[in-house]
C-alpha atoms as a printed R data frame, in Angstrom:
    type eleno elety resid chain resno       x       y       z
1   ATOM     1    CA   MET     A     1 -10.100  20.005 -14.882
2   ATOM     2    CA   GLU     A     2  -8.420  20.374 -11.488
3   ATOM     3    CA   ASN     A     3  -9.040  16.672 -10.718
4   ATOM     4    CA   VAL     A     4  -7.233  15.691 -13.920
5   ATOM     5    CA   GLY     A     5  -4.230  17.814 -12.889
6   ATOM     6    CA   HIS     A     6  -4.134  16.212  -9.441
7   ATOM     7    CA   PHE     A     7  -4.450  12.756 -10.953
8   ATOM     8    CA   SER     A     8  -1.645  13.503 -13.401
9   ATOM     9    CA   THR     A     9   0.572  14.609 -10.495
10  ATOM    10    CA   PHE     A    10  -0.383  11.441  -8.598
11  ATOM    11    CA   VAL     A    11   0.379   9.145 -11.547
12  ATOM    12    CA   LEU     A    12   3.725  10.805 -12.259
13  ATOM    13    CA   ALA     A    13   4.711  10.619  -8.577
14  ATOM    14    CA   ILE     A    14   3.730   6.939  -8.321
15  ATOM    15    CA   ASP     A    15   5.709   6.160 -11.474
16  ATOM    16    CA   ARG     A    16   8.791   8.014 -10.161
17  ATOM    17    CA   ILE     A    17   8.493   6.335  -6.761
18  ATOM    18    CA   SER     A    18   8.193   2.907  -8.385
19  ATOM    19    CA   LYS     A    19  11.270   3.476 -10.549
20  ATOM    20    CA   ASN     A    20  13.289   4.755  -7.600
21  ATOM    21    CA   ILE     A    21  12.288   1.794  -5.442
22  ATOM    22    CA   LYS     A    22  13.423  -0.543  -8.235
23  ATOM    23    CA   ARG     A    23  16.769   1.298  -8.439
24  ATOM    24    CA   ILE     A    24  17.249   0.981  -4.675
25  ATOM    25    CA   LYS     A    25  16.357  -2.737  -4.706
26  ATOM    26    CA   ASP     A    26  18.635  -3.420  -7.678
27  ATOM    27    CA   LYS     A    27  21.575  -1.649  -6.043
28  ATOM    28    CA   GLU     A    28  21.065  -3.210  -2.614
29  ATOM    29    CA   MET     A    29  20.596  -6.749  -3.960
30  ATOM    30    CA   GLU     A    30  23.514  -6.601  -6.388
31  ATOM    31    CA   SER     A    31  25.989  -7.935  -3.800
32  ATOM    32    CA   PHE     A    32  23.811 -11.055  -3.352
33  ATOM    33    CA   GLY     A    33  23.529 -11.718  -7.088
34  ATOM    34    CA   LEU     A    34  19.829 -10.858  -6.893
35  ATOM    35    CA   LYS     A    35  17.555  -8.493  -8.802
36  ATOM    36    CA   SER     A    36  14.748  -6.292  -7.580
37  ATOM    37    CA   SER     A    37  12.249  -8.865  -8.881
38  ATOM    38    CA   HIS     A    38  13.569 -11.427  -6.374
39  ATOM    39    CA   VAL     A    39  12.886  -9.223  -3.351
40  ATOM    40    CA   ILE     A    40   9.084  -9.469  -3.394
41  ATOM    41    CA   LEU     A    41   9.170 -13.278  -3.490
42  ATOM    42    CA   LEU     A    42  11.740 -13.617  -0.717
43  ATOM    43    CA   PHE     A    43   9.853 -11.064   1.369
44  ATOM    44    CA   ASN     A    44   6.534 -12.908   1.013
45  ATOM    45    CA   ILE     A    45   7.971 -16.391   1.525
46  ATOM    46    CA   ALA     A    46   9.593 -15.095   4.726
47  ATOM    47    CA   LYS     A    47   6.242 -13.715   5.936
48  ATOM    48    CA   HIS     A    48   4.661 -17.176   5.670
49  ATOM    49    CA   GLU     A    49   6.513 -19.585   7.950
50  ATOM    50    CA   GLY     A    50   5.174 -22.740   6.275
51  ATOM    51    CA   GLY     A    51   6.050 -21.411   2.833
52  ATOM    52    CA   LEU     A    52   3.864 -20.645  -0.162
53  ATOM    53    CA   ASN     A    53   3.100 -22.579  -3.336
54  ATOM    54    CA   SER     A    54   3.216 -20.981  -6.787
55  ATOM    55    CA   LYS     A    55  -0.456 -20.061  -6.842
56  ATOM    56    CA   GLN     A    56  -0.279 -18.460  -3.400
57  ATOM    57    CA   LEU     A    57   2.880 -16.563  -4.330
58  ATOM    58    CA   SER     A    58   1.196 -15.282  -7.478
59  ATOM    59    CA   GLU     A    59  -1.771 -14.023  -5.458
60  ATOM    60    CA   VAL     A    60   0.135 -12.355  -2.598
61  ATOM    61    CA   CYS     A    61   2.745 -10.800  -4.899
62  ATOM    62    CA   GLY     A    62   0.210  -9.684  -7.516
63  ATOM    63    CA   VAL     A    63   2.165 -11.191 -10.414
64  ATOM    64    CA   ASP     A    64   1.434 -13.864 -13.006
65  ATOM    65    CA   LYS     A    65   2.388 -17.510 -12.656
66  ATOM    66    CA   SER     A    66   5.031 -17.371 -15.404
67  ATOM    67    CA   PHE     A    67   6.884 -14.690 -13.403
68  ATOM    68    CA   ILE     A    68   6.653 -16.914 -10.319
69  ATOM    69    CA   SER     A    69   7.945 -19.908 -12.264
70  ATOM    70    CA   ARG     A    70  10.973 -18.031 -13.660
71  ATOM    71    CA   THR     A    71  11.815 -16.257 -10.422
72  ATOM    72    CA   THR     A    72  11.469 -19.281  -8.125
73  ATOM    73    CA   GLN     A    73  13.691 -21.247 -10.507
74  ATOM    74    CA   GLU     A    74  16.343 -18.503 -10.302
75  ATOM    75    CA   LEU     A    75  16.087 -18.361  -6.501
76  ATOM    76    CA   GLU     A    76  16.339 -22.161  -6.244
77  ATOM    77    CA   GLN     A    77  19.423 -22.213  -8.459
78  ATOM    78    CA   LYS     A    78  21.041 -19.585  -6.221
79  ATOM    79    CA   ASP     A    79  20.068 -21.612  -3.114
80  ATOM    80    CA   TYR     A    80  17.852 -18.912  -1.558
81  ATOM    81    CA   ILE     A    81  14.720 -21.081  -1.568
82  ATOM    82    CA   THR     A    82  13.907 -24.774  -1.746
83  ATOM    83    CA   ARG     A    83  10.795 -26.851  -2.248
84  ATOM    84    CA   ASP     A    84   9.176 -28.270   0.860
85  ATOM    85    CA   LYS     A    85   9.862 -31.995   0.998
86  ATOM    86    CA   ASN     A    86   6.323 -32.702   2.317
87  ATOM    87    CA   SER     A    87   4.552 -31.888  -0.946
88  ATOM    88    CA   ASN     A    88   4.370 -35.521  -2.099
89  ATOM    89    CA   GLY     A    89   6.184 -34.715  -5.334
90  ATOM    90    CA   ASN     A    90   3.364 -32.537  -6.677
91  ATOM    91    CA   ILE     A    91   5.289 -29.693  -8.314
92  ATOM    92    CA   TYR     A    92   2.248 -27.388  -8.452
93  ATOM    93    CA   LYS     A    93   1.283 -27.783  -4.809
94  ATOM    94    CA   CYS     A    94   4.769 -27.788  -3.322
95  ATOM    95    CA   LYS     A    95   5.561 -24.914  -1.051
96  ATOM    96    CA   PHE     A    96   8.673 -22.832  -1.379
97  ATOM    97    CA   ILE     A    97  10.560 -22.154   1.824
98  ATOM    98    CA   LEU     A    98  13.681 -20.149   2.583
99  ATOM    99    CA   THR     A    99  17.032 -21.868   2.891
100 ATOM   100    CA   GLU     A   100  19.581 -20.746   5.479
101 ATOM   101    CA   LYS     A   101  21.054 -18.457   2.815
102 ATOM   102    CA   GLY     A   102  17.558 -17.163   2.015
103 ATOM   103    CA   MET     A   103  16.858 -16.425   5.684
104 ATOM   104    CA   HIS     A   104  20.088 -14.470   5.919
105 ATOM   105    CA   VAL     A   105  19.436 -12.346   2.833
106 ATOM   106    CA   THR     A   106  15.839 -11.758   3.937
107 ATOM   107    CA   SER     A   107  17.020 -10.426   7.300
108 ATOM   108    CA   VAL     A   108  19.332  -8.061   5.392
109 ATOM   109    CA   ILE     A   109  16.388  -7.035   3.186
110 ATOM   110    CA   TYR     A   110  14.307  -6.236   6.296
111 ATOM   111    CA   GLU     A   111  17.150  -4.110   7.706
112 ATOM   112    CA   LYS     A   112  17.574  -2.242   4.432
113 ATOM   113    CA   ILE     A   113  13.827  -1.667   4.067
114 ATOM   114    CA   SER     A   114  13.670  -0.338   7.634
115 ATOM   115    CA   GLY     A   115  16.522   2.053   6.899
116 ATOM   116    CA   VAL     A   116  14.915   3.332   3.711
117 ATOM   117    CA   VAL     A   117  11.501   3.720   5.374
118 ATOM   118    CA   LYS     A   118  13.101   5.680   8.215
119 ATOM   119    CA   LYS     A   119  14.805   8.028   5.714
120 ATOM   120    CA   VAL     A   120  11.734   8.411   3.545
121 ATOM   121    CA   ALA     A   121   8.939   8.607   6.132
122 ATOM   122    CA   GLY     A   122  10.671   9.157   9.456
123 ATOM   123    CA   ASN     A   123   9.672  12.822   9.622
124 ATOM   124    CA   ILE     A   124   6.009  12.169   8.790
125 ATOM   125    CA   PRO     A   125   3.711  11.812  11.826
126 ATOM   126    CA   ASP     A   126   2.197   8.334  12.264
127 ATOM   127    CA   HIS     A   127  -1.403   9.583  11.954
128 ATOM   128    CA   LYS     A   128  -0.618  11.120   8.553
129 ATOM   129    CA   LYS     A   129   1.068   7.890   7.372
130 ATOM   130    CA   ARG     A   130  -2.017   5.892   8.406
131 ATOM   131    CA   ILE     A   131  -4.272   8.251   6.424
132 ATOM   132    CA   PHE     A   132  -1.924   8.101   3.421
133 ATOM   133    CA   TYR     A   133  -1.902   4.288   3.376
134 ATOM   134    CA   GLU     A   134  -5.687   4.109   3.811
135 ATOM   135    CA   ILE     A   135  -6.176   6.441   0.848
136 ATOM   136    CA   LEU     A   136  -3.553   4.613  -1.212
137 ATOM   137    CA   GLU     A   137  -5.400   1.320  -0.634
138 ATOM   138    CA   ILE     A   138  -8.655   2.949  -1.771
139 ATOM   139    CA   PHE     A   139  -6.942   4.221  -4.940
140 ATOM   140    CA   ASP     A   140  -5.546   0.727  -5.534
141 ATOM   141    CA   GLU     A   141  -8.956  -0.907  -5.124
142 ATOM   142    CA   ASN     A   142 -10.676   1.678  -7.323
143 ATOM   143    CA   ILE     A   143  -8.082   1.409 -10.086
144 ATOM   144    CA   SER     A   144  -8.331  -2.399  -9.916
145 ATOM   145    CA   ASP     A   145 -12.106  -2.091 -10.352
146 ATOM   146    CA   VAL     A   146 -11.608   0.096 -13.432
147 ATOM   147    CA   VAL     A   147  -9.184  -2.469 -14.893
148 ATOM   148    CA   LYS     A   148 -11.778  -5.231 -14.311
149 ATOM   149    CA   GLU     A   149 -14.413  -3.132 -16.126
150 ATOM   150    CA   ILE     A   150 -12.073  -2.573 -19.061
151 ATOM   151    CA   LYS     A   151 -11.369  -6.315 -19.346
152 ATOM   152    CA   GLU     A   152 -15.073  -7.163 -19.458
């Protein structure tokens, strides 16, 4: 029964953390006319210098293609991303890259993330953070395996 109690604490904490991260992203991105959902795409496009196509974005962000389609359209309309001109007109294979405006907002995102991380984890020793992230990845993999089993 103790394991169930620990898991319940874990699930509630993860849910609270997720909601608070969304609140922070929403508030910080408000001045750019962006939502929290835009941050993950901008962040991942910035990490990949040559850009990412829709399928790649879906995989690295862990979201479905319809989310990618809606969100990239919004980001294009706001001039934060553009389609790479070297994609030979193939809309599905074209890579999204940051515009000048997108590069600027992404640098602000990095600064804000660094500030939040410093406030949240600055007093935790590095070796404990490494252990935490290793265990968190194991939880993520194990929960993903359970989801796969349920789907089958």
